[in-house]
Backbone as CSV, one residue per row, in Angstrom:
resi,resn,N_x,N_y,N_z,CA_x,CA_y,CA_z,C_x,C_y,C_z
1,MET,-63.750,-11.421,20.553,-62.552,-11.238,18.986,-62.409,-13.177,18.790
2,ASN,-63.149,-13.010,17.881,-62.826,-14.515,17.103,-61.189,-15.113,16.768
3,GLY,-60.736,-16.054,16.592,-59.536,-16.548,15.606,-58.808,-15.692,15.079
4,VAL,-59.869,-15.421,13.938,-58.542,-14.882,13.113,-58.565,-13.243,13.361
5,ALA,-59.280,-12.474,13.941,-59.127,-10.953,14.272,-58.358,-11.213,15.219
6,LEU,-58.290,-12.332,16.081,-57.220,-12.360,17.070,-55.650,-12.496,16.799
7,ARG,-55.539,-13.548,15.632,-54.128,-12.896,15.071,-53.637,-12.163,14.372
8,ILE,-54.512,-11.455,13.669,-54.102,-10.227,13.399,-53.793,-8.992,13.885
9,ALA,-54.297,-9.258,14.883,-54.223,-7.856,16.111,-52.745,-8.046,16.470
10,VAL,-52.681,-9.276,16.811,-51.330,-9.906,17.528,-50.429,-9.476,16.106
11,PHE,-50.438,-10.215,15.271,-49.435,-9.475,14.262,-48.960,-8.637,14.120
12,VAL,-50.359,-7.267,13.796,-50.054,-6.270,13.545,-49.220,-5.522,14.554
13,ALA,-49.733,-6.113,15.768,-49.028,-4.941,17.044,-47.434,-5.599,16.793
14,LEU,-47.476,-6.706,16.880,-45.844,-7.443,16.873,-44.605,-6.759,15.395
15,VAL,-45.731,-6.481,14.357,-44.747,-5.943,14.016,-44.371,-4.337,13.927
16,LEU,-45.253,-3.658,14.359,-45.214,-2.566,14.833,-44.673,-2.290,15.978
17,VAL,-44.397,-3.230,16.957,-43.341,-3.097,18.241,-42.008,-3.341,17.615
18,LEU,-42.256,-4.525,17.185,-40.418,-5.210,16.439,-39.936,-4.549,15.390
19,GLY,-40.576,-3.707,14.872,-39.958,-2.620,13.880,-39.511,-1.864,14.477
20,LEU,-40.205,-1.402,14.991,-39.668,0.165,15.699,-38.473,-0.251,16.788
21,ALA,-38.200,-1.431,17.764,-37.589,-1.607,18.189,-35.797,-1.919,17.730
22,GLU,-36.845,-2.803,16.845,-35.315,-2.631,15.927,-34.748,-2.293,15.043
23,TRP,-35.121,-1.235,14.429,-34.637,0.328,14.153,-33.826,1.154,15.386
24,ARG,-34.321,0.695,16.481,-33.859,2.097,17.478,-32.727,1.095,18.164
25,TRP,-32.450,-0.227,18.434,-31.253,-1.265,18.745,-30.895,-2.141,17.730
26,PRO,-30.509,-1.376,16.460,-30.056,-3.117,15.346,-29.009,-4.173,16.012
27,ARG,-28.811,-5.360,15.328,-27.695,-6.323,16.040,-26.466,-6.215,14.883
28,ASN,-27.725,-6.444,13.792,-26.219,-6.499,12.624,-25.850,-5.567,11.658
29,ARG,-25.376,-5.219,10.918,-25.065,-4.079,10.395,-25.887,-4.594,9.103
30,ALA,-25.529,-5.729,8.342,-26.383,-5.705,6.911,-27.563,-4.703,7.081
31,ARG,-27.383,-3.958,6.078,-27.965,-2.831,5.768,-30.207,-3.752,5.594
32,PRO,-30.758,-2.936,6.190,-31.677,-3.742,6.099,-33.036,-3.417,4.565
33,GLY,-32.461,-1.967,3.750,-33.577,-2.424,2.692,-35.090,-2.586,2.606
34,ARG,-35.543,-1.716,3.530,-36.544,-2.113,3.916,-37.235,-1.402,2.476
35,ARG,-37.347,-0.390,1.948,-38.554,-0.178,0.793,-38.763,-0.835,-0.330
36,ARG,-37.110,-1.431,-0.279,-37.417,-2.720,-1.299,-37.952,-3.987,-0.587
37,ARG,-36.975,-4.156,0.468,-37.389,-5.581,0.907,-39.029,-6.004,1.612
38,TRP,-39.669,-4.672,2.200,-40.584,-4.954,3.048,-42.043,-5.590,2.320
39,PRO,-42.125,-4.440,0.714,-42.809,-4.934,0.155,-43.101,-6.175,-0.689
40,VAL,-41.681,-6.812,-0.661,-41.231,-8.152,-1.354,-42.086,-9.416,-0.255
41,ASN,-41.496,-8.929,0.847,-40.921,-10.381,2.345,-43.110,-9.624,2.910
42,PHE,-44.020,-8.842,3.044,-44.773,-8.937,3.674,-45.892,-9.546,2.005
43,GLY,-45.246,-8.615,0.856,-46.109,-9.314,0.008,-46.563,-10.958,-0.137
44,PHE,-44.925,-11.557,-0.065,-45.328,-12.744,0.531,-46.424,-13.818,1.355
45,GLY,-46.042,-12.809,2.757,-46.453,-12.610,4.265,-48.352,-12.543,3.196
46,ALA,-48.608,-12.129,2.760,-50.304,-11.940,1.895,-50.546,-13.267,1.103
47,LEU,-49.736,-13.057,-0.089,-49.658,-14.254,-0.979,-49.919,-15.633,-0.134
48,ASN,-49.142,-16.080,1.088,-49.535,-17.130,1.699,-51.306,-17.498,2.103
49,VAL,-51.018,-16.724,2.933,-52.873,-16.797,3.220,-53.827,-16.827,2.491
50,LEU,-53.498,-15.961,1.063,-54.307,-16.687,0.250,-54.419,-17.863,-0.588
51,THR,-53.379,-18.029,-0.509,-53.081,-19.463,-0.971,-53.281,-20.358,0.079
52,VAL,-53.305,-20.230,1.121,-54.164,-21.222,1.952,-54.833,-21.228,2.235
53,ARG,-56.194,-20.196,2.567,-57.313,-20.304,2.315,-58.064,-20.676,0.786
54,LEU,-57.380,-20.610,-0.184,-57.584,-21.161,-1.357,-58.063,-22.615,-1.637
55,LEU,-56.775,-22.360,-1.676,-56.587,-24.262,-1.672,-56.687,-25.670,-0.672
56,LEU,-56.880,-25.120,0.480,-57.215,-25.788,1.512,-58.622,-25.849,1.889
57,PRO,-59.212,-26.565,2.151,-60.414,-26.939,2.874,-60.405,-26.571,3.867
58,TRP,-59.486,-26.837,5.276,-59.291,-26.616,6.347,-57.962,-25.884,6.673
59,LEU,-58.073,-25.188,8.089,-56.676,-25.281,8.638,-56.670,-26.074,9.523
60,ALA,-55.449,-25.894,10.077,-55.120,-26.622,11.540,-56.283,-26.399,12.496
61,VAL,-57.044,-25.409,12.767,-57.951,-25.362,13.824,-59.239,-25.866,13.897
62,ASP,-59.555,-26.229,12.191,-60.753,-26.580,11.622,-60.749,-28.237,11.859
63,ALA,-59.275,-28.626,11.647,-58.644,-30.285,11.483,-59.011,-30.188,13.083
64,ALA,-58.521,-30.139,13.963,-58.635,-30.132,15.359,-60.255,-30.293,15.968
65,LEU,-61.178,-29.511,15.690,-62.314,-29.491,16.048,-62.996,-30.725,15.351
66,TRP,-62.464,-31.237,13.945,-63.137,-32.044,13.477,-63.250,-33.600,13.828
67,ALA,-61.922,-33.295,14.814,-60.661,-34.663,15.282,-61.472,-34.555,16.231
68,GLN,-61.982,-33.576,17.598,-62.729,-33.348,18.565,-64.433,-33.929,18.338
69,ALA,-65.113,-33.847,17.103,-66.020,-34.285,17.367,-66.064,-35.664,16.716
70,ASN,-65.164,-35.772,16.243,-65.159,-37.478,16.087,-64.206,-38.635,16.792
71,GLN,-63.644,-37.961,18.136,-62.774,-38.577,18.971,-62.128,-39.164,18.799
72,LEU,-60.826,-38.663,17.139,-59.699,-38.869,16.704,-58.950,-38.360,17.360
73,GLY,-57.455,-38.993,17.743,-56.420,-38.632,18.099,-56.109,-39.633,19.052
74,VAL,-54.725,-39.420,19.905,-54.086,-40.477,21.434,-54.838,-39.054,22.064
75,LEU,-55.003,-38.087,22.248,-55.345,-37.559,23.043,-57.234,-37.245,24.104
76,ASN,-57.829,-37.744,22.478,-59.275,-37.876,22.830,-59.501,-39.682,22.866
77,ALA,-58.766,-40.670,22.401,-58.908,-41.459,23.201,-58.473,-42.201,24.491
78,MET,-57.672,-41.238,24.991,-57.530,-41.027,26.428,-57.869,-40.434,27.225
79,ARG,-58.310,-39.628,26.660,-59.905,-38.455,27.548,-58.528,-37.697,27.968
80,THR,-57.937,-37.616,28.119,-56.454,-36.653,29.085,-57.456,-35.527,28.824
81,PRO,-57.341,-34.817,30.432,-57.861,-33.471,30.760,-57.360,-32.380,29.868
82,ALA,-57.955,-31.810,30.438,-57.891,-30.294,29.160,-56.137,-29.600,29.115
83,TRP,-56.241,-29.289,30.453,-54.664,-28.511,31.162,-53.731,-29.277,30.263
84,ALA,-54.086,-30.995,30.373,-52.704,-31.785,29.938,-53.142,-31.945,28.667
85,SER,-54.052,-31.972,27.578,-54.091,-31.851,26.613,-53.263,-30.138,25.840
86,ILE,-53.998,-29.238,26.423,-53.072,-28.309,25.535,-51.543,-28.274,25.921
87,THR,-50.968,-28.732,27.194,-49.919,-28.568,27.046,-49.305,-29.400,26.075
88,ILE,-49.414,-30.808,26.442,-48.794,-32.049,25.563,-49.437,-31.558,23.971
89,SER,-50.087,-30.866,23.498,-50.214,-30.401,22.121,-49.646,-29.364,21.833
90,LEU,-49.217,-28.176,22.789,-48.287,-27.489,22.479,-46.647,-28.050,22.361
91,LEU,-46.145,-28.894,22.970,-45.170,-29.170,22.940,-44.746,-29.975,21.576
92,ALA,-45.839,-30.958,21.517,-46.003,-32.083,20.392,-45.727,-31.121,18.889
93,LEU,-46.975,-30.079,19.080,-46.560,-29.147,17.594,-45.269,-28.260,17.507
94,ASP,-44.539,-28.000,18.484,-43.577,-27.351,18.105,-42.249,-28.427,17.626
95,LEU,-42.742,-29.886,18.214,-41.492,-30.469,17.935,-41.794,-31.144,16.635
96,VAL,-43.032,-31.281,16.208,-43.386,-31.432,14.846,-42.736,-30.426,13.810
97,ILE,-42.731,-29.431,14.215,-42.252,-28.151,13.459,-40.929,-28.132,13.170
98,TYR,-40.072,-28.303,14.350,-38.769,-28.814,14.370,-38.289,-29.664,13.397
99,ALA,-38.898,-30.658,13.668,-38.403,-32.146,12.622,-38.907,-31.365,11.367
100,GLN,-39.981,-30.968,11.600,-40.111,-30.508,9.920,-39.101,-29.354,9.660
101,HIS,-39.107,-28.623,10.109,-37.879,-27.879,9.428,-36.329,-28.125,8.971
102,ARG,-35.772,-29.379,9.844,-34.867,-30.223,9.520,-34.894,-31.125,8.429
103,LEU,-36.214,-31.960,8.585,-36.025,-32.571,6.905,-36.074,-30.954,5.838
104,MET,-36.545,-30.221,5.838,-36.662,-29.338,4.895,-35.319,-28.817,4.794
105,HIS,-33.542,-29.064,5.353,-32.599,-28.586,5.135,-31.964,-30.218,4.457
106,ARG,-32.626,-31.021,4.936,-32.007,-32.241,4.242,-32.312,-32.969,3.016
107,ILE,-33.755,-32.680,2.820,-34.053,-33.818,1.696,-33.882,-32.720,0.393
108,GLY,-33.536,-32.854,-1.073,-33.435,-31.888,-2.053,-34.500,-30.771,-2.008
109,TRP,-35.571,-31.826,-2.339,-36.810,-31.012,-2.892,-37.540,-30.284,-2.410
110,LEU,-37.458,-30.641,-1.176,-37.967,-29.741,0.253,-36.732,-28.737,0.491
111,TRP,-35.495,-28.606,-0.133,-34.350,-27.315,0.297,-35.267,-26.358,-0.638
112,ARG,-35.508,-27.315,-1.595,-35.180,-26.068,-3.080,-36.509,-25.220,-3.157
113,VAL,-37.604,-25.508,-2.003,-38.985,-24.940,-2.129,-39.004,-23.882,-0.856
114,HIS,-37.746,-23.833,0.094,-37.326,-23.212,1.353,-36.361,-22.526,1.822
115,ARG,-35.630,-22.695,0.436,-33.990,-21.627,0.562,-34.661,-20.393,0.173
116,MET,-35.721,-20.242,-0.058,-35.981,-18.402,-0.774,-36.239,-18.005,0.902
117,HIS,-36.136,-18.663,1.564,-36.447,-17.764,3.023,-34.807,-17.133,3.499
118,HIS,-34.285,-18.028,3.056,-33.051,-18.132,3.077,-31.851,-17.359,2.758
119,THR,-32.505,-16.718,1.776,-31.934,-16.046,0.223,-32.120,-14.500,0.996
120,ASP,-32.871,-14.127,1.978,-32.990,-12.475,2.186,-31.672,-12.705,2.663
121,LEU,-30.946,-11.831,2.387,-29.965,-10.748,2.210,-29.504,-9.991,4.018
122,ALA,-30.277,-9.667,4.250,-30.704,-8.629,5.798,-31.892,-9.821,6.429
123,LEU,-32.059,-9.716,7.722,-32.439,-10.005,8.843,-33.575,-8.975,9.139
124,ASP,-34.761,-8.799,9.248,-35.519,-7.948,10.355,-37.015,-8.774,10.263
125,VAL,-37.740,-8.067,10.849,-39.271,-8.638,11.113,-39.838,-8.874,10.057
126,SER,-40.158,-8.419,8.922,-40.505,-9.005,7.847,-39.744,-9.999,7.200
127,SER,-38.960,-10.778,7.534,-37.571,-11.839,7.080,-38.930,-12.698,7.622
128,GLY,-39.709,-12.518,8.703,-40.679,-14.002,9.704,-41.997,-14.686,8.564
129,VAL,-41.855,-13.595,7.459,-43.180,-13.572,6.780,-42.378,-14.666,5.279
130,ARG,-41.409,-13.704,4.970,-40.519,-14.706,3.494,-41.121,-16.244,3.775
131,PHE,-41.580,-16.432,2.765,-41.889,-17.988,2.479,-42.809,-18.271,1.299
132,HIS,-41.896,-19.028,0.344,-42.836,-19.896,-0.439,-43.746,-20.487,-0.045
133,PRO,-45.140,-19.678,-1.105,-46.631,-20.690,-0.860,-46.438,-21.822,-0.771
134,LEU,-45.685,-22.359,-1.823,-45.447,-24.071,-1.657,-44.926,-24.694,-0.298
135,GLU,-43.982,-24.123,0.630,-43.653,-24.018,1.796,-45.070,-24.157,2.773
136,ILE,-45.541,-23.032,2.836,-46.974,-22.750,3.694,-47.729,-23.589,3.351
137,VAL,-48.607,-24.441,2.175,-48.984,-25.313,2.178,-48.404,-26.736,2.387
138,PHE,-47.389,-27.190,2.331,-46.842,-27.996,2.847,-47.182,-27.810,4.383
139,SER,-46.767,-27.093,5.353,-46.423,-26.574,6.132,-47.849,-27.033,7.136
140,MET,-48.874,-26.496,6.190,-50.063,-26.755,6.899,-50.941,-28.102,7.105
141,LEU,-50.238,-29.051,6.039,-50.917,-30.306,6.162,-50.045,-31.024,6.686
142,VAL,-48.775,-30.679,7.116,-47.911,-31.207,8.477,-48.807,-31.172,9.653
143,LYS,-48.732,-30.006,9.959,-49.754,-29.371,11.138,-51.131,-30.228,10.678
144,ILE,-52.008,-30.112,9.741,-53.024,-30.977,9.917,-53.455,-32.247,10.628
145,ALA,-51.908,-33.026,9.768,-52.166,-34.367,9.770,-51.394,-34.977,11.918
146,ALA,-50.314,-33.990,12.096,-49.987,-33.479,13.769,-51.538,-33.531,14.061
147,VAL,-52.647,-32.509,13.989,-53.398,-32.076,14.768,-54.158,-33.527,14.844
148,ILE,-54.303,-34.203,13.528,-55.338,-35.126,13.576,-55.150,-35.911,14.781
149,ALA,-53.591,-36.950,13.860,-53.467,-37.981,14.782,-52.753,-37.683,16.270
150,LEU,-52.930,-36.262,16.864,-52.640,-35.882,18.428,-54.387,-35.989,18.732
151,GLY,-55.246,-35.315,18.363,-56.373,-35.396,19.048,-56.007,-34.079,19.597
152,ALA,-56.211,-32.909,19.458,-55.088,-31.418,20.305,-57.070,-30.661,19.845
153,PRO,-56.226,-30.573,21.340,-57.660,-29.826,21.527,-57.816,-28.285,20.206
154,ALA,-58.619,-27.512,19.950,-58.538,-26.351,19.367,-58.216,-25.432,20.149
155,ALA,-58.137,-25.273,21.054,-57.833,-23.391,21.645,-56.053,-23.864,21.884
156,ALA,-55.532,-25.480,21.941,-53.854,-25.324,21.552,-53.671,-25.501,20.542
157,VAL,-54.216,-25.800,19.660,-54.058,-25.248,18.414,-54.290,-23.710,17.824
158,LEU,-55.003,-23.149,17.875,-55.204,-21.447,17.935,-53.797,-21.125,18.738
159,GLY,-53.610,-20.904,20.040,-52.490,-20.572,20.358,-51.435,-21.062,20.292
160,PHE,-51.196,-21.927,19.259,-50.125,-22.523,18.678,-49.553,-21.833,18.001
161,GLU,-50.738,-21.854,16.853,-50.826,-20.522,15.850,-49.965,-19.320,15.638
162,ILE,-50.713,-18.919,16.659,-50.506,-17.556,17.454,-48.990,-17.258,18.021
163,LEU,-48.500,-18.447,18.257,-47.418,-18.227,18.969,-46.348,-18.305,17.522
164,LEU,-46.833,-19.100,16.735,-45.281,-20.057,15.673,-45.423,-18.397,14.675
165,SER,-46.488,-18.249,14.756,-46.119,-16.453,13.941,-45.462,-15.386,14.356
166,SER,-45.925,-15.589,15.819,-45.285,-14.238,16.750,-43.875,-14.747,17.012
167,PHE,-43.307,-15.803,17.069,-41.976,-15.941,17.212,-41.396,-16.116,16.254
168,ALA,-42.489,-15.998,14.871,-40.929,-15.771,13.028,-40.783,-14.493,13.475
169,LEU,-41.952,-13.810,13.903,-41.566,-12.109,13.683,-40.440,-11.686,14.678
170,PHE,-40.678,-12.495,15.730,-39.198,-12.201,16.779,-38.562,-12.827,16.664
171,THR,-38.027,-14.077,16.714,-36.435,-14.597,16.128,-36.214,-13.894,15.288
172,HIS,-36.652,-13.334,14.188,-35.680,-12.639,12.941,-35.680,-11.752,13.147
173,THR,-36.482,-10.738,14.052,-36.504,-9.449,14.648,-34.576,-9.136,14.598
174,ASN,-33.651,-7.763,13.695,-32.585,-7.307,14.049,-32.587,-6.483,15.432
175,LEU,-32.816,-7.152,16.331,-32.907,-6.466,17.920,-31.556,-7.033,18.420
176,TYR,-31.115,-6.442,19.240,-29.523,-6.252,19.841,-30.619,-6.890,21.615
177,LEU,-29.720,-7.416,22.034,-30.550,-8.080,23.440,-29.129,-8.096,24.225
178,PRO,-29.232,-7.458,25.447,-28.085,-7.315,26.273,-27.645,-9.184,26.044
179,GLY,-26.173,-8.903,26.042,-26.051,-10.550,26.402,-26.082,-11.514,27.460
180,ARG,-26.555,-10.769,28.592,-26.796,-12.040,29.683,-28.242,-12.361,29.636
181,LEU,-28.947,-11.359,29.389,-30.490,-11.304,29.275,-30.458,-12.193,27.902
182,ASP,-29.896,-12.431,26.486,-29.814,-13.214,25.863,-29.413,-14.806,26.188
183,SER,-28.547,-14.929,26.737,-28.475,-16.173,27.198,-29.127,-17.104,28.048
184,TRP,-29.766,-16.115,29.080,-30.780,-16.577,30.113,-31.831,-17.266,28.985
185,LEU,-32.837,-16.063,28.557,-33.782,-16.832,27.255,-33.385,-18.061,26.575
186,ARG,-32.366,-18.002,26.306,-31.937,-19.450,25.540,-32.097,-20.179,26.345
187,TRP,-32.234,-20.439,27.163,-32.650,-21.619,28.006,-33.679,-21.985,27.746
188,VAL,-34.443,-20.980,27.210,-36.343,-21.541,26.895,-36.568,-21.557,25.952
189,ILE,-36.685,-20.259,25.277,-36.777,-19.679,23.545,-35.751,-19.859,22.834
190,VAL,-35.889,-19.592,21.857,-35.189,-19.321,20.378,-35.220,-17.394,20.489
191,THR,-33.463,-16.968,20.591,-33.812,-15.172,20.679,-32.983,-15.240,19.254
192,PRO,-33.657,-13.576,18.947,-33.156,-13.504,17.971,-31.579,-14.247,17.231
193,ASP,-30.998,-13.614,18.185,-29.281,-14.082,17.812,-29.055,-15.379,17.681
194,MET,-29.590,-16.089,18.331,-29.743,-17.542,18.168,-30.095,-18.048,16.917
195,HIS,-31.110,-17.392,16.272,-31.750,-17.650,15.224,-30.677,-17.523,14.265
196,ARG,-30.490,-16.091,14.126,-29.597,-15.359,12.765,-28.302,-16.302,12.945
197,ILE,-28.182,-17.265,13.568,-26.835,-17.865,12.756,-27.471,-18.879,11.814
198,HIS,-28.868,-19.607,12.241,-29.044,-20.202,10.992,-29.404,-19.575,9.505
199,HIS,-29.390,-18.389,9.678,-29.620,-17.463,9.074,-28.285,-17.274,8.224
200,SER,-27.366,-17.922,8.576,-25.751,-17.359,7.818,-25.254,-18.084,6.607
201,VAL,-24.861,-17.097,5.915,-24.246,-17.459,4.708,-23.261,-18.674,4.727
202,LEU,-22.417,-19.454,6.017,-21.993,-20.530,5.802,-22.754,-21.565,6.083
203,ARG,-22.865,-22.668,5.723,-23.365,-24.055,5.530,-23.447,-24.895,7.035
204,ASP,-22.729,-24.915,7.633,-22.627,-25.743,8.810,-23.340,-24.487,9.587
205,GLU,-23.496,-23.305,9.356,-24.201,-22.637,10.420,-25.556,-22.566,10.266
206,HIS,-26.087,-22.570,8.868,-27.727,-22.473,8.510,-28.029,-23.946,8.638
207,ASP,-27.273,-25.011,9.112,-27.540,-26.674,9.099,-27.590,-26.842,10.629
208,ARG,-28.253,-25.138,11.576,-28.052,-25.272,13.533,-29.487,-24.607,13.146
209,ASN,-29.419,-24.973,14.797,-30.762,-23.592,15.943,-31.950,-23.770,14.885
210,PHE,-32.166,-25.221,14.592,-33.960,-25.279,13.986,-34.983,-24.898,14.408
211,GLY,-35.394,-24.451,15.378,-36.096,-24.185,16.611,-37.169,-23.345,16.326
212,PHE,-38.005,-22.857,16.636,-39.041,-22.152,16.427,-39.294,-21.018,17.730
213,HIS,-39.549,-22.125,18.919,-39.960,-21.628,19.712,-39.395,-21.861,21.101
214,VAL,-39.279,-22.598,21.482,-38.436,-23.494,22.679,-36.791,-24.125,21.807
215,SER,-35.670,-23.802,22.720,-34.483,-24.218,22.126,-34.593,-25.162,22.299
216,TRP,-35.133,-25.778,23.554,-34.566,-27.636,23.881,-34.345,-28.343,22.991
217,TRP,-35.417,-27.674,21.678,-34.824,-29.570,20.759,-33.418,-29.547,19.983
218,ASP,-33.337,-28.233,19.469,-31.679,-28.305,19.384,-30.686,-28.612,20.343
219,ARG,-30.813,-28.207,21.347,-29.856,-29.136,22.845,-30.267,-30.821,22.389
220,ILE,-31.607,-30.769,22.415,-31.399,-32.555,22.781,-31.188,-33.007,21.734
221,PHE,-31.797,-32.740,20.423,-31.055,-33.515,19.098,-29.797,-33.061,18.221
222,ARG,-28.707,-32.146,19.579,-27.271,-31.492,19.532,-28.112,-31.211,17.526
223,SER,-28.571,-30.130,17.538,-28.450,-29.065,15.958,-28.113,-27.586,16.969
224,TYR,-27.470,-27.517,17.711,-27.707,-26.417,18.682,-26.180,-25.523,18.464
225,ARG,-26.053,-24.711,18.071,-24.797,-24.005,17.826,-24.903,-22.626,19.042
226,GLN,-24.092,-22.085,19.495,-24.127,-21.247,20.646,-23.713,-19.921,19.883
227,SER,-22.586,-19.502,18.578,-22.286,-18.783,18.277,-21.855,-18.533,17.045
228,PRO,-21.822,-17.350,16.300,-21.164,-17.855,14.445,-19.625,-17.594,14.658
229,SER,-18.974,-18.133,13.568,-17.908,-17.886,13.150,-17.404,-16.206,13.166
230,GLN,-18.140,-15.481,12.642,-18.195,-14.351,12.749,-19.018,-13.634,13.445
231,PRO,-18.548,-12.060,13.872,-19.199,-11.401,14.809,-21.230,-11.471,14.128
232,GLN,-21.877,-11.402,15.681,-23.312,-11.559,15.107,-23.117,-10.061,13.904
233,GLN,-22.535,-8.753,14.649,-22.965,-7.655,13.900,-22.662,-7.484,12.373
234,THR,-21.637,-7.882,12.523,-20.960,-7.923,10.679,-21.402,-9.507,10.321
235,MET,-21.497,-10.563,10.750,-22.234,-12.382,10.137,-22.724,-11.228,8.827
236,THR,-22.269,-12.709,7.746,-22.894,-12.269,6.332,-23.530,-13.359,6.113
237,LEU,-25.133,-12.873,6.003,-26.738,-13.345,5.802,-26.820,-13.472,4.320
238,GLY,-27.591,-14.950,4.723,-27.899,-15.151,3.071,-27.548,-16.530,2.645
239,LEU,-27.451,-16.774,1.419,-26.925,-18.072,0.737,-26.045,-17.126,-0.173
240,GLY,-24.705,-18.794,-0.633,-23.548,-17.912,-1.725,-24.483,-17.228,-2.739
241,ALA,-25.708,-18.448,-3.506,-26.254,-18.346,-4.576,-27.439,-16.940,-4.030
242,PHE,-28.245,-16.742,-5.439,-28.925,-15.239,-5.260,-28.476,-14.124,-4.698
243,ARG,-27.679,-13.945,-5.127,-27.559,-12.309,-3.899,-27.905,-11.414,-4.595
244,ASP,-27.716,-11.730,-6.114,-27.807,-10.489,-7.420,-29.554,-9.733,-7.141
245,ALA,-29.720,-8.712,-7.242,-30.506,-7.757,-6.798,-31.604,-8.463,-8.065
246,ARG,-31.393,-8.734,-8.954,-32.785,-9.220,-10.059,-33.578,-10.232,-9.475
247,GLU,-32.863,-11.304,-8.590,-32.943,-12.259,-8.103,-33.953,-12.429,-6.704
248,GLN,-33.520,-10.693,-6.029,-34.269,-10.323,-4.751,-35.734,-9.564,-4.930
249,GLY,-36.041,-10.316,-6.688,-37.580,-9.211,-6.411,-38.852,-10.382,-6.591
250,PHE,-39.971,-10.168,-6.055,-41.376,-10.892,-6.399,-40.822,-12.277,-7.320
251,PRO,-40.918,-11.740,-8.995,-41.424,-12.659,-9.567,-40.007,-14.496,-9.288
252,ALA,-39.013,-13.489,-9.415,-37.854,-14.538,-9.259,-37.700,-15.208,-8.091
253,LEU,-37.931,-14.637,-6.914,-37.943,-16.049,-5.863,-39.286,-16.388,-5.722
254,LEU,-40.423,-16.106,-6.935,-41.609,-17.071,-6.597,-41.320,-18.332,-7.466
255,ARG,-40.042,-17.691,-8.289,-39.812,-19.367,-9.570,-38.295,-20.221,-8.753
256,GLN,-38.428,-19.245,-7.672,-36.748,-20.510,-7.438,-36.604,-21.847,-7.232
257,PRO,-37.341,-22.005,-6.212,-38.142,-23.512,-6.579,-37.325,-24.530,-7.588
258,PHE,-38.111,-23.885,-8.875,-37.959,-24.497,-9.832,-36.874,-23.977,-10.487
259,VAL,-35.492,-23.420,-10.168,-34.088,-23.220,-10.670,-32.923,-23.420,-9.884
260,GLY,-31.820,-23.890,-11.279,-30.884,-24.695,-10.224,-30.042,-23.819,-8.752
261,GLU,-29.514,-24.476,-8.757,-28.410,-24.283,-6.875,-28.863,-24.885,-6.291
262,SER,-28.054,-25.697,-5.152,-28.664,-26.613,-4.138,-28.385,-25.914,-2.860
263,GLN,-27.595,-26.793,-2.468,-26.898,-25.806,-1.129,-25.117,-25.196,-1.755
């Protein structure tokens, strides 16, 4: 199975498993509205795949193969053992994505591109692919630059891409986890309860918990928040603006980076 087929297989399996799990054990009571939201959210997921393929001659894995062929990047220059290169690459790329995410909340024009992701009024597995195409292209360019600078091996990059898309689905899932299990998991990975705080309507909460995979970066860089001011079951999600049904349609969301209202 090649890399693309593997990513598709993992993605489809997780959507089915997590979608069923969140239907059976929901956490937040916001009405998911799957009939309206899922076509929009998964539609953006499909559009983003097509956009990256059409606009960028390279993906992150291609950049890794090119860097390796030309012995570019820190890890290639140091001739680091394969196991160390893979470990360092996974952690470094995760840190890069964490930093990118924080910047997208701090810099005005980046926030306008990213905020569409935050206008979802309910969270579920489909929210994990609800990103504007401009954000996806920007993120891929950041990853390509990081992969070349690192000299990350292609296997590590493929693994990271699978982890990134998988955790995007998992952390947005409206899934109840027992409190003790959630607390234990949070010492290592980002859980749905931890990430849901990042989608709170309150700015001081949606400017916290930026991590995608591991929870360490939020703790190390002091952006971690343990719990929201409202209970997880009833906390209000989304942004104060863009709550009208007309602003949740595909055309309106596609235009959103170019209309008013900052944070």
